[in-house]
C-alpha positions as a printed Julia matrix, in Angstrom:
67×3 Matrix{Float64}:
 46.52  286.32  169.58
 47.88  288.15  172.59
 47.37  285.1   174.8
 49.51  282.98  172.52
 52.37  285.45  172.47
 52.16  285.9   176.23
 52.3   282.14  176.71
 55.25  281.75  174.34
 57.05  284.55  176.13
 56.41  282.86  179.48
 57.66  279.48  178.22
 60.76  281.07  176.71
 61.56  282.92  179.96
 61.15  279.72  182.02
 63.31  277.74  179.59
 66.09  280.31  179.61
 65.99  280.57  183.4
 66.24  276.77  183.69
 69.11  276.54  181.23
 71.01  279.35  182.98
 71.03  277.41  186.26
 74.19  275.48  187.08
 73.99  271.76  186.38
 74.31  270.93  190.09
 71.2   272.94  190.96
 69.22  271.29  188.19
 70.28  267.83  189.42
 69.28  268.65  192.99
 65.94  270.02  191.84
 65.17  266.8   189.98
 66.16  264.64  192.95
 64.12  266.64  195.43
 61.16  264.65  196.74
 57.7   265.93  196.02
 55.03  265.79  198.66
 52.3   263.19  198.1
 49.45  264.15  195.77
 46.89  263.9   198.58
 48.64  266.67  200.5
 49.19  268.8   197.4
 45.51  268.6   196.5
 43.79  268.61  199.88
 46.27  269.91  202.44
 47.23  267.87  205.47
 44.02  267.66  207.44
 41.76  265.86  205.0
 44.12  262.95  204.21
 44.94  262.61  207.91
 41.25  262.53  208.81
 40.55  259.88  206.2
 43.45  257.73  207.45
 42.23  257.96  211.04
 38.65  257.17  209.99
 39.83  254.21  207.9
 41.91  252.79  210.75
 39.01  253.13  213.23
 36.58  251.59  210.76
 38.68  248.45  210.5
 38.99  248.17  214.3
 35.23  248.5   214.76
 34.48  245.7   212.29
 36.71  243.08  213.98
 34.71  242.56  217.24
 31.42  242.35  215.33
 32.78  239.59  213.1
 33.87  237.46  216.08
 30.48  237.42  217.78
C-alpha cells in the first residue's frame, strides 16, 4: 500500500511541477531533440563501433565479388 501512495505522490508532484512551468518553457522542452535510442541505451562507443565494422564489412565484400 505504501508503494502506491508513494507513486501517486510522485506523479502528483511531477504533474504540478510541469503545470507550474511557463508555457514557453514547456514548448521548448517538447521541441528539444532527443538523442538517438542507440546512444541512450548503449552510450557512444558501441554504436560507433558497429557503424565502423558495418562500413568495413561492406568494403571487404566488394573485391571478393569482382574476382
